[in-house]
ROMI-877741 format. One record per residue: x, y, z of N, C-alpha, C, CB in turn; residue in one letter. Coordinates in steps of 0.2 Angstrom, whole numbers, plus 5000, padded with zeros to 4 digits. Glycine has a CB too. Layout:
// residues N
XYZXYZXYZXYZa/...
END
This chain:
// residues 310
552240974601551741024598551140994598551841064592m/551040924595550540894593550240864600550740844589r/550640854606550340824612549940884615550940794618t/550340944615549941004617549341024613550441054617i/549341014606548641024602548140974604548841024595a/548240914606547740874607547540884614548040804606t/547940904619547740914626547240974627548340934630w/547241024621546841084623546341084619547241144621m/546141024615545441014611544841044614545340934610l/544741004621544141024624544141084628543940964628c/544641124627544541184632544741244628545041184638t/544741244622545041304617544341344618545341284608l/544341404618543841454618543841504611543841494626m/543341504608543441544602543041604603543141504595v/543341674601543041734603542841764595543541774608t/542341824597542141854591542741904590541441894591a/542841914583542441894578542741824575542241954572t/542841784579542941704576543641694574542341684570v/544141744575544841724573545141654577545241784574q/545041654583545241594586545141604594546141574584a/545641574598545641574605545941634607545941514608s/545941644614546341714617547041714614546441704625e/547341654613548041644610548141624603548541574614t/547541664599547541664592547041704589547441594590g/546841754593546441804589546641874591545641804590g/546141914589546241994590545542024591546642034584g/545642094592545042124593544642144587545142184597v/545142154582544742174575544642124571545242224571y/544142124567543842074563544142064556543142084561p/544642114554545042104548544642104541545342054549n/544642164537544442154531543742194530544342094530g/543442234535542842264533542842324530542642284538p/543542354529543442434525543542424518544042484528e/544042394516544242404509544142474506543842354506g/543542474501543442544497543142584502543042544491f/543242644501542942704505543342724512542142684508t/543942714511544342744517544342814518545042724517t/544242854514544342934515543742944519544442984508a/543642994523543143034526542643064520543443094531l/542043044521541443084517541443154520540743044518p/541043194516540843264518540543274524540543294514p/540643324528540243334536539543314535540343404539p/539443274541538643244543538643194547538443214537g/538143154547538043094551537943044546537443104557t/538342984548538342924542538142864547539142914538y/537742824544537642754547537942694542536842724549f/538442664545538842614542538542554545539542624543f/538342514541538042444541538442384538537242454538s/538742344543539142294541538842224542539742304545y/538842184538538542114539539142064537537742104536l/539442014542539841984540539741924541540442004541e/539941864537539941784538540641764538539441754532h/540841714542541541694543541341614543542041724549y/541741574539541741494541542541474541541141454535s/542641424545543341394544543241324546543841414548a/543641274543543641214544544241184547543541174539g/544741234547545441214549545741274555546041204542r/546141244559546541294563547341264563546241284571f/547641314559548341304557548941304562548441344552n/549441264562550041274566550541324564550441204564d/551041334566551441384565551841384558551841384570g/551841324554552041324548551441334543552541264546d/550841344545550341354541549941284538550541404537g/550141234542549841174541549241164544550341114542d/548741124541548041114545548141054550547441084539k/547741054555547640994559547941024566547940924557g/548241084568548341084574547841064580548441144575f/547241084577546641054582546241024576546141134586f/546240954577545840904572545140914572546040834573p/544640894567544040914568543740964571543840884571d/544141024568543941094569543541124563544641144570f/542941164567542541194563542141254567542141154560d/542141314563541841364567541441404561542341414572v/540841434562540441474559540241524563539841454556n/540141594560540041644564539641704559540641684567a/539141734562538841794559538841844563538141774557t/538941904560539041954565538742034560539941964569a/538242054565538042114561538342174566537242124560y/538642224562539042274566538742344564539942274564i/538442364568538042454566538642494568537342474572p/538742544565539142594566539042674565539742574562r/539042714569538842784568539442824569538342814573i/539642864563540042914562539842984560540442894558v/540143024565539943104565540543134563539643124572q/540443164557540943214554540743284555541043194546i/541143334559541143384559541243434554541543394563d/540943504554541243554550541743584552540843604550k/541943574559542543604562543143574559542543594570l/543743614558544343584556544843594561544643614550k/545243544562545843544566546543524563545643494573v/547043574562547743554560547443544552548143474564l/546943574549546743584542546443514540547343604538n/546143474545545943414545545243414547546343364548a/544843364542544043364545544143314552543543324539s/543643334557543543314563542943264563543443374568l/543143194565542643154566542643114572542543104561a/542043074574541943034579541542974577541643054583h/541642904580541342844578541142794584541842824573a/540842764584540542704589540242654584539942724594a/540442594587540142534584539942484589540642504578m/539442434588539342374593539142324589538842384598l/539542274589539442214586539042164589540142184585p/538542124585538042084587538342014584537242114584i/538441964588538741904585538441844587539441884587v/538341794582538041724583538641674581537241714578d/538841634585539541604586539341534586539941634592l/539641484582539641414583540241384582539141374578d/540441334586541141304585541141234588541641354589v/541441184583541441124585542141104585541141094581n/542541064591543141044591543240974593543541084595i/543340924589543440864591542840834595543940854594a/542240844591541640814594541240864599541740744597g/541640924602541340964606541041004603541840984611v/540441044606540041084601540041144607539241064599h/540041214605539741264608539541334604540241274614g/539141364607538841424604538641474608538241414600s/538741534605538441594609538241644605538941624614k/537741684607537441734603537341804608536841704599a/537441864604537341914608537841984607537541884615g/537942034611538242084610539042064611537942144615v/539542084607540142084607540442154609540442064602s/541142154610541542214613541342274609542342194613d/541242334612541142394608541842434606540742434610a/541742454600542342494598542142564598542542474591i/542542614601542442674602543042714598542342694609l/542842774593543442814591543242874592543542804584t/543542904598543342974599543643034596543442984606p/544043024592544343074588544743054580544843114592l/544443064576544743044569544843114565544143004565i/545443114562545743164558545743134552546343194561l/545443184547545543164539545643214535544943134536g/546243204531546543264527546343244519547443274528w/546143304515546143294509546843334506545543324506n/547243294503547843324502547843344494548443274505l/547443334491547443364484547743294480547943434483g/547443314473547643274468547443194469548343274468n/546843194473546543124474546743094479546743084468g/547343124484547643084489547143104495548443094489l/547043064500546743074507547143034512545943054507h/547143064518547443024523546943034529548143054524a/547042984533546542984540547042954546545942924539v/546842984551547242954559546742964563547942994561a/546842894567546342894573546742844578545542874571a/546242834584546342784587545742744590546642804592c/545642684589545042644590545242624598544942574586d/544742614601544642584609544242534609544442634614i/544542464610544042414612543842394618544342354610s/543242404619542842414627542642334628542142464627v/542842304633542642234635541942214638543042214639p/541442234634540842224637540442164633540442294635i/540842124630540442064627540442014632540742034620g/539941964629539841904634540341864635539441874632a/540641844639541241804641541341774648541841854641y/541441694647541441654653542141614652540841604653r/542641624656543241594655543241514654543641614660r/542741484657542641414655542241394649542341394659s/542041434645541541414639541941404633541041474637d/541641354629542041334623542041404617541641274620l/541441434618541241494613541141554617540541474608a/541541614615541541674618541441734613542141684622n/541041774614540941834610541241904612540241834608i/541741894617542041954620542641914622541741984627g/543141984623543841944624543941974631544341974618r/543642014635543742024642544442064643543841954645h/544542104638545142154640545042204636545942124638y/545442264638545442324633545942314629545642394637w/545842354623546342364618546442424615546242334614a/546942464613547042514609547342514603547242554612f/547142534597547342524591547242584587546942474588e/547942614586548142674582547942654575549042684582p/547742704571547542694565547842744560546942684564v/548142724553548342774549548042744542549142794549v/547842794538547442764532547542814527546642754534a/547642774520547642824514547342794509548442854512f/547042844505546742824499546842874493545942814499a/546942834487547042884482546542864476547742874479y/546142924474545642914469545942954463544942924472y/546042924458546242964451545642994448546642914446s/545843034442545443064438545143014433545743114436k/545342954432545242894428544842854431545742864426i/544742854437544242804441544742754445543842754436g/545342744444545742704448545842724455546342704445f/545642674460545642684467546142634471544942674469t/546442664476546942634481546742654488547742654479l/546542594492546342614500546842564504545542584502d/547142604509547542564513547342584520548242564511v/547242534525547042564532547542514536546242544534k/548042544539548442514544548442524550549042534542m/548442464554548242464562548842434566547542424564m/548842454572549342414577548942404584550142454578y/548942344586548542334592548942334598548242264591d/548842364604549142364610548542334615549242444613f/548642274617548242244621548342234628548142184618n/547842254632548142254640547842184642547742324644l/548042174649547942114652547342094653548342104658t/547142024652546441984653546641954661546341924647n/546341994667546441964673546041904674546442004677p/545541884671545241824671545241784665544441834673k/545941754663546141734657545641664656546941714657a/545541644649545441574648545741524652545541564641q/545341474652545741414657545841354651545341384665i/546441344650546541294645547341264647546441314637n/547441214643548141174645548741224643548141104642p/548741274639549241314639549241384644549441344631l/548641384648548641424654548141384659548241504653n/548241324662547941294666547641334673548341234668p/548041374675547941414681547441464680548541434684t/547341484673547041544671547341614674546241544674g/547941614674548441664676548441714672549241644677a/548541784674548341834669548741824663548541914673d/548441844658548641844651548641904647548341794647y/549041914643549241974638549341944632549842024640r/548841954627549041934619549441994617548341934614t/549841964612550341994609550142054605550641944605g/550642104603550442164598550442134592550842224599q/549942164587549842144581549942214576549242104580e/550242204570550142254565549642214560550842274562f/549142254558548742224552548442284547548042184554h/548242264542548042314536547542284532548642334532v/546942324531546442314526546742354520545642324528d/546642324514546842364508546242344503547642344506f/546242384497545742364492546042414485544942394494a/546042384479546242404474545542404468546942364472i/545542454464544942444460544942504455544342444465g/544242504451544142544445543442554445544242514438q/543242624445542742644443542342634436542842704444n/541842594434541442584429540642614430541342514427i/540542674428540042714429539842714437539542684424g/539242684439539042684446539342624449538342684446k/539742584446540042534448540842524450539842494444w/540942504454541742504457541942424458541742554465h/542442414453542642334453543242324455542642294444v/543442274459544142274462544342214466544242354467g/544742214470544942174475545142194482545442134472a/544842164487545042184494545242134499544542214497a/545742144503546142094507546242124514546842064504g/546642074517547042094523547642054525546642094529y/547942084529548642054531548742064539549342084525y/548942004541549142014550549641974551548641984554v/549942014555550641994559550642014566551342014555q/550741954570550741974577551541984578550441924581q/551742034581552342054581552742044588552342114579t/552442034594552642014600552341954603552442074604t/552641914606552341844609551841864615553041804613s/551341814615550941814621551241804627550441764619d/550941834633551241834640550841814644551441904643k/551041764649550741734654550941734660550541684653v/550541754666550941764672551041684676550641814677d/551341644672551441574675552041554671550741514674d/552541534675553241514672553141464667553541484677a/552841404670552641354665552241354659552441304669a/551741394661551341414654551741454650550541464655a/552141504652552441534647553041504644552641584650q/553341434646553741404643553441364638554041374648t/552741344639552441324633552241364627552041284635a/552141424630552041474623552741484620551641544624l/553141494624553841494620553941454615554341494625d/553841384617554041334613553641344606553841264616d/552941374607552641394600552741454598551941384601l/553441474598553641544597553141604598553841554591d/552841594604552441644608551741644605552741704608g/551641594601550941584598550741654594550341574605f/551241674590551141734585550741714579551841764582k/550141744578549841724572549941764566548941724574r/549841744561549841784554549241754549550541764550s/549141794545548541794541548641834534547841814544l/548341804528548341844523547741824518548941824519f/547341864517546641854513546641894507545941864517a/546341874502546141914496545541894492546741914492l/545141934489544541914486544241974482543941894492g/543741964477543342014474542942064478542941994469p/542942114474542442164480542142204473543042224486s/541442224475540942274471540642314475540442244468l/540742384472540542434475540042484471541042474477h/539442484474538942514469538542574473538342464466y/538442634469538242694472537542704470538542744470v/537042694475536342704474536042764477536042654478l/535942824472535842884476536342904480535342884479s/536342914486536742934491537142884495536442974495t/536742824494537042764498537542724494536442714502t/537942694498538542654495538442594497539242664497h/538442534492538342464494538942434492537642424491l/539242394496539942354495539842284496540442374499i/539942234492540042164493540742134492539542134489a/540842094498541742084497541642004498542342134503t/541941954496542141894498542841884498541941844493w/543241864504543841864505544041784507544041924511q/544541754503544941694505545441704507545041654500h/545541664514546241664517546741624514546141654525e/547241634511547641604508548141564512547941634504f/548241604519548741584523548641604531549341614521h/548641564535548641564541549141524546547841544542s/549341554550549841524556549541534562550541564556a/549541484567549141494574548541524573549541524580y/548041514568547441534568546941494564547541604567s/546341514563546041484559546041504551545341474561t/545941464547545941484540545241464536546541454536q/544941514532544341504530544141554525543841504537g/543441564525543141614519542741664524542441564514e/542741734521542441774525542041824519542841814530k/541341844521540941874516540741944520540241834512f/540741994517540442064519540042084515540942104519w/539442114517538942164515539042234519538242134516l/539142284515539342354519538942394516540042374519k/538442434519538142494517538342554521537342484516a/538342614516538442684520537942724517539242714520i/537642754524537042784522537042854526536342744524i/536942904522536942964525536342984530537043014519p/536443014535535743014539535643094539535842984546l/536143144537535943214537536543244540535443224542g/
END
Protein backbone atom coordinates (compact mmCIF):
# COMPACT_ATOMS: atom_id res chain seq x y z
CA UNK A 1 0.00 0.00 0.00
CA UNK A 2 2.76 2.47 0.87
CA UNK A 3 4.45 1.88 -2.51
CA UNK A 4 1.21 2.55 -4.38
CA UNK A 5 0.56 5.70 -2.34
CA UNK A 6 4.03 7.09 -3.04
CA UNK A 7 3.72 6.28 -6.74
CA UNK A 8 0.41 8.18 -6.95
CA UNK A 9 1.67 11.44 -5.44
CA UNK A 10 2.33 13.42 -8.59
CA UNK A 11 -0.78 12.28 -10.43
CA UNK A 12 -3.53 12.51 -7.82
CA UNK A 13 -6.31 14.85 -9.02
CA UNK A 14 -8.49 16.59 -6.47
CA UNK A 15 -12.07 17.44 -7.34
CA UNK A 16 -14.76 19.79 -6.15
CA UNK A 17 -15.86 20.00 -3.50
CA UNK A 18 -12.48 18.93 -2.28
CA UNK A 19 -13.19 15.49 -0.90
CA UNK A 20 -10.31 13.84 -2.77
CA UNK A 21 -9.56 12.19 -6.08
CA UNK A 22 -11.91 10.29 -8.36
CA UNK A 23 -11.14 7.26 -6.24
CA UNK A 24 -11.83 9.05 -2.95
CA UNK A 25 -14.58 11.60 -3.39
CA UNK A 26 -18.21 12.14 -4.30
CA UNK A 27 -20.53 14.51 -6.10
CA UNK A 28 -22.12 15.84 -2.88
CA UNK A 29 -20.25 18.33 -0.65
CA UNK A 30 -21.59 16.82 2.65
CA UNK A 31 -22.88 18.95 5.50
CA UNK A 32 -24.64 21.94 3.87
CA UNK A 33 -28.19 21.28 5.03
CA UNK A 34 -28.31 20.80 8.81
CA UNK A 35 -31.24 22.87 10.08
CA UNK A 36 -34.25 23.73 7.87
CA UNK A 37 -34.68 20.36 6.15
CA UNK A 38 -38.48 20.78 5.91
CA UNK A 39 -39.93 22.65 2.93
CA UNK A 40 -40.99 26.27 3.56
CA UNK A 41 -44.39 27.63 2.41
CA UNK A 42 -45.13 28.05 -1.34
CA UNK A 43 -42.98 30.64 -3.10
CA UNK A 44 -39.56 31.21 -4.65
CA UNK A 45 -36.50 31.04 -2.40
CA UNK A 46 -32.84 31.88 -2.90
CA UNK A 47 -30.45 29.64 -0.97
CA UNK A 48 -26.92 31.02 -0.70
CA UNK A 49 -24.13 28.71 0.56
CA UNK A 50 -20.55 29.76 1.24
CA UNK A 51 -18.21 26.88 2.11
CA UNK A 52 -14.55 26.79 3.06
CA UNK A 53 -12.75 23.49 3.49
CA UNK A 54 -9.15 22.80 4.47
CA UNK A 55 -7.31 19.55 5.15
CA UNK A 56 -3.70 18.66 5.82
CA UNK A 57 -3.98 14.88 5.56
CA UNK A 58 -5.25 12.10 3.34
CA UNK A 59 -5.93 8.96 5.37
CA UNK A 60 -5.46 5.29 4.58
CA UNK A 61 -8.13 2.63 4.99
CA UNK A 62 -7.51 2.43 8.76
CA UNK A 63 -8.03 6.17 9.21
CA UNK A 64 -4.33 6.90 9.75
CA UNK A 65 -2.69 9.93 8.15
CA UNK A 66 0.09 9.69 5.61
CA UNK A 67 -1.45 7.79 2.72
CA UNK A 68 -0.27 10.81 0.74
CA UNK A 69 2.57 12.59 2.59
CA UNK A 70 2.90 16.38 2.52
CA UNK A 71 -0.75 16.68 1.53
CA UNK A 72 -2.62 19.98 1.78
CA UNK A 73 -5.84 21.17 0.21
CA UNK A 74 -7.86 24.38 0.54
CA UNK A 75 -11.08 25.21 -1.27
CA UNK A 76 -13.74 27.89 -1.14
CA UNK A 77 -17.07 27.35 -2.84
CA UNK A 78 -20.00 29.67 -3.41
CA UNK A 79 -23.17 27.74 -4.19
CA UNK A 80 -26.29 29.64 -5.28
CA UNK A 81 -29.51 27.61 -5.35
CA UNK A 82 -33.02 28.49 -6.48
CA UNK A 83 -35.97 26.59 -4.98
CA UNK A 84 -39.50 26.96 -6.35
CA UNK A 85 -42.32 25.61 -4.16
CA UNK A 86 -45.69 25.35 -5.91
CA UNK A 87 -49.15 25.79 -4.43
CA UNK A 88 -50.20 22.61 -6.23
CA UNK A 89 -50.15 19.45 -4.09
CA UNK A 90 -49.46 15.90 -5.26
CA UNK A 91 -50.18 12.89 -3.01
CA UNK A 92 -51.00 15.43 -0.29
CA UNK A 93 -47.44 16.73 -0.61
CA UNK A 94 -46.11 20.14 -1.56
CA UNK A 95 -44.44 20.12 -4.98
CA UNK A 96 -41.07 21.83 -5.47
CA UNK A 97 -38.13 22.10 -7.90
CA UNK A 98 -34.53 23.25 -7.41
CA UNK A 99 -31.24 23.92 -9.17
CA UNK A 100 -27.77 24.87 -7.97
CA UNK A 101 -24.49 25.79 -9.66
CA UNK A 102 -21.34 25.73 -7.46
CA UNK A 103 -18.44 28.09 -8.15
CA UNK A 104 -15.19 26.73 -6.70
CA UNK A 105 -11.67 27.99 -6.03
CA UNK A 106 -9.43 24.99 -5.36
CA UNK A 107 -5.76 24.79 -4.32
CA UNK A 108 -3.88 21.55 -3.63
CA UNK A 109 -0.30 20.57 -2.77
CA UNK A 110 1.02 17.01 -2.75
CA UNK A 111 4.68 16.21 -2.08
CA UNK A 112 5.79 19.61 -3.35
CA UNK A 113 3.61 19.51 -6.46
CA UNK A 114 1.04 22.31 -6.68
CA UNK A 115 -2.22 22.61 -8.60
CA UNK A 116 -5.08 25.09 -8.59
CA UNK A 117 -8.26 25.77 -10.51
CA UNK A 118 -11.23 28.11 -10.20
CA UNK A 119 -14.55 28.24 -11.99
CA UNK A 120 -17.90 26.52 -12.35
CA UNK A 121 -18.32 23.04 -10.89
CA UNK A 122 -20.94 20.41 -11.74
CA UNK A 123 -24.56 21.55 -11.62
CA UNK A 124 -27.14 19.85 -9.36
CA UNK A 125 -30.71 19.67 -10.66
CA UNK A 126 -33.69 18.52 -8.61
CA UNK A 127 -36.66 18.39 -10.99
CA UNK A 128 -39.14 17.05 -8.42
CA UNK A 129 -39.32 17.45 -4.65
CA UNK A 130 -42.23 16.21 -2.55
CA UNK A 131 -42.70 17.61 0.95
CA UNK A 132 -45.22 16.43 3.55
CA UNK A 133 -46.36 18.11 6.75
CA UNK A 134 -47.32 15.05 8.78
CA UNK A 135 -48.57 16.96 11.81
CA UNK A 136 -47.33 17.15 15.39
CA UNK A 137 -44.17 18.89 14.18
CA UNK A 138 -43.08 16.09 11.87
CA UNK A 139 -42.11 16.77 8.22
CA UNK A 140 -40.84 14.51 5.42
CA UNK A 141 -39.23 15.20 2.04
CA UNK A 142 -38.48 12.92 -0.93
CA UNK A 143 -36.50 13.90 -4.05
CA UNK A 144 -33.81 12.86 -6.49
CA UNK A 145 -30.80 15.07 -7.25
CA UNK A 146 -29.06 14.82 -10.61
CA UNK A 147 -25.39 15.79 -10.90
CA UNK A 148 -24.71 17.21 -14.37
CA UNK A 149 -20.98 17.08 -15.37
CA UNK A 150 -20.36 20.59 -16.69
CA UNK A 151 -17.52 21.55 -14.34
CA UNK A 152 -13.96 22.20 -15.50
CA UNK A 153 -12.11 18.89 -15.87
CA UNK A 154 -8.91 17.66 -17.49
CA UNK A 155 -7.86 14.09 -16.82
CA UNK A 156 -4.17 15.09 -16.52
CA UNK A 157 -4.63 18.08 -14.15
CA UNK A 158 -3.67 17.93 -10.51
CA UNK A 159 -6.75 19.96 -9.46
CA UNK A 160 -10.20 19.52 -10.95
CA UNK A 161 -13.50 21.16 -10.01
CA UNK A 162 -15.69 18.82 -12.07
CA UNK A 163 -16.00 15.04 -11.90
CA UNK A 164 -16.85 14.32 -15.57
CA UNK A 165 -19.61 11.80 -14.92
CA UNK A 166 -23.33 11.85 -14.22
CA UNK A 167 -24.71 10.80 -10.85
CA UNK A 168 -28.21 10.22 -9.48
CA UNK A 169 -28.94 10.73 -5.80
CA UNK A 170 -32.29 9.73 -4.23
CA UNK A 171 -33.03 11.81 -1.13
CA UNK A 172 -35.25 11.14 1.89
CA UNK A 173 -35.35 13.70 4.71
CA UNK A 174 -37.19 14.05 8.00
CA UNK A 175 -37.56 16.97 10.38
CA UNK A 176 -39.12 17.22 13.82
CA UNK A 177 -39.92 20.62 15.33
CA UNK A 178 -41.36 20.34 18.83
CA UNK A 179 -43.62 22.84 20.57
CA UNK A 180 -40.90 23.58 23.14
CA UNK A 181 -38.34 24.48 20.45
CA UNK A 182 -36.39 21.23 20.17
CA UNK A 183 -35.52 20.33 16.55
CA UNK A 184 -34.09 17.35 14.73
CA UNK A 185 -33.21 17.32 11.00
CA UNK A 186 -31.98 14.28 9.06
CA UNK A 187 -31.30 14.18 5.31
CA UNK A 188 -30.35 10.76 3.91
CA UNK A 189 -28.93 10.26 0.40
CA UNK A 190 -27.67 7.41 -1.74
CA UNK A 191 -25.42 7.99 -4.76
CA UNK A 192 -25.51 6.02 -8.00
CA UNK A 193 -22.50 7.12 -10.05
CA UNK A 194 -22.21 6.52 -13.78
CA UNK A 195 -18.98 5.70 -15.60
CA UNK A 196 -16.33 8.30 -16.39
CA UNK A 197 -15.25 7.50 -19.99
CA UNK A 198 -12.24 9.84 -19.72
CA UNK A 199 -11.05 8.83 -16.30
CA UNK A 200 -8.18 10.40 -14.43
CA UNK A 201 -4.82 8.94 -15.38
CA UNK A 202 -2.89 7.85 -12.30
CA UNK A 203 -0.96 4.77 -11.13
CA UNK A 204 -4.16 3.11 -9.94
CA UNK A 205 -5.52 3.63 -13.46
CA UNK A 206 -2.43 4.21 -15.65
CA UNK A 207 -4.28 3.67 -18.93
CA UNK A 208 -7.16 6.02 -18.06
CA UNK A 209 -9.60 3.15 -18.52
CA UNK A 210 -13.32 3.71 -17.94
CA UNK A 211 -13.84 4.26 -14.21
CA UNK A 212 -16.95 4.01 -12.04
CA UNK A 213 -16.89 5.37 -8.50
CA UNK A 214 -18.72 3.11 -6.03
CA UNK A 215 -22.15 3.79 -4.57
CA UNK A 216 -22.36 5.81 -1.35
CA UNK A 217 -24.76 6.29 1.54
CA UNK A 218 -24.47 9.62 3.32
CA UNK A 219 -26.51 11.69 5.75
CA UNK A 220 -26.56 15.31 6.93
CA UNK A 221 -28.01 15.80 10.40
CA UNK A 222 -28.62 18.52 12.97
CA UNK A 223 -30.04 18.76 16.48
CA UNK A 224 -30.91 22.03 18.17
CA UNK A 225 -33.00 24.18 20.45
CA UNK A 226 -34.79 27.47 19.76
CA UNK A 227 -33.90 30.32 22.11
CA UNK A 228 -35.85 33.36 20.94
CA UNK A 229 -34.72 34.21 17.40
CA UNK A 230 -31.64 32.04 17.89
CA UNK A 231 -31.42 28.35 17.17
CA UNK A 232 -28.42 26.69 18.84
CA UNK A 233 -27.21 23.17 18.23
CA UNK A 234 -24.85 20.86 16.39
CA UNK A 235 -24.70 19.64 12.79
CA UNK A 236 -22.64 17.04 11.00
CA UNK A 237 -22.47 14.33 8.38
CA UNK A 238 -21.68 10.66 7.95
CA UNK A 239 -20.49 9.02 4.71
CA UNK A 240 -20.00 5.34 3.90
CA UNK A 241 -19.17 4.06 0.45
CA UNK A 242 -21.03 0.78 0.06
CA UNK A 243 -19.62 -0.69 -3.16
CA UNK A 244 -16.10 -0.78 -4.57
CA UNK A 245 -14.76 1.46 -7.31
CA UNK A 246 -14.62 -0.34 -10.68
CA UNK A 247 -12.16 0.20 -13.52
CA UNK A 248 -12.14 -1.39 -16.98
CA UNK A 249 -8.58 -2.68 -16.66
CA UNK A 250 -7.74 -6.00 -14.99
CA UNK A 251 -4.43 -4.95 -13.42
CA UNK A 252 -5.88 -1.66 -12.19
CA UNK A 253 -8.89 -3.47 -10.71
CA UNK A 254 -6.59 -5.81 -8.81
CA UNK A 255 -4.82 -2.80 -7.27
CA UNK A 256 -8.18 -1.32 -6.22
CA UNK A 257 -9.30 -4.64 -4.76
CA UNK A 258 -6.11 -4.76 -2.68
CA UNK A 259 -7.25 -1.43 -1.20
CA UNK A 260 -10.72 -2.80 -0.38
CA UNK A 261 -12.16 -1.08 -3.44
CA UNK A 262 -10.99 2.31 -2.14
CA UNK A 263 -14.28 2.63 -0.23
CA UNK A 264 -14.19 5.88 1.73
CA UNK A 265 -15.91 6.78 5.01
CA UNK A 266 -16.25 10.08 6.89
CA UNK A 267 -17.76 11.41 10.10
CA UNK A 268 -17.95 15.10 11.04
CA UNK A 269 -19.67 17.13 13.75
CA UNK A 270 -19.60 20.71 14.99
CA UNK A 271 -21.58 23.65 16.41
CA UNK A 272 -24.27 25.41 14.40
CA UNK A 273 -26.11 28.71 14.92
CA UNK A 274 -29.35 29.68 13.19
CA UNK A 275 -30.78 33.20 13.37
CA UNK A 276 -34.00 34.55 11.84
CA UNK A 277 -33.71 38.14 10.57
CA UNK A 278 -37.18 39.22 9.49
CA UNK A 279 -37.98 36.60 6.80
CA UNK A 280 -34.35 35.64 6.12
CA UNK A 281 -32.72 32.63 7.77
CA UNK A 282 -28.98 32.85 8.51
CA UNK A 283 -27.02 29.73 9.50
CA UNK A 284 -23.34 29.37 10.44
CA UNK A 285 -21.80 25.93 10.96
CA UNK A 286 -18.30 24.64 11.68
CA UNK A 287 -17.69 20.90 11.20
CA UNK A 288 -14.65 18.93 12.29
CA UNK A 289 -13.99 15.62 10.57
CA UNK A 290 -13.27 13.19 13.41
CA UNK A 291 -12.82 10.17 11.16
CA UNK A 292 -11.82 9.60 7.55
CA UNK A 293 -10.76 6.54 5.55
CA UNK A 294 -9.44 6.77 1.98
CA UNK A 295 -10.26 10.47 1.95
CA UNK A 296 -9.12 13.83 3.24
CA UNK A 297 -9.67 14.78 6.88
CA UNK A 298 -10.03 18.42 7.84
CA UNK A 299 -12.30 21.31 8.82
CA UNK A 300 -15.34 22.73 7.06
CA UNK A 301 -17.11 26.05 7.60
CA UNK A 302 -20.52 26.96 6.17
CA UNK A 303 -22.44 30.23 5.91
CA UNK A 304 -25.95 29.71 4.62
CA UNK A 305 -28.76 32.17 3.92
CA UNK A 306 -32.35 31.41 2.90
CA UNK A 307 -34.03 34.43 1.33
CA UNK A 308 -37.67 34.42 0.15
CA UNK A 309 -38.04 36.11 -3.23
CA UNK A 310 -41.81 36.07 -3.44
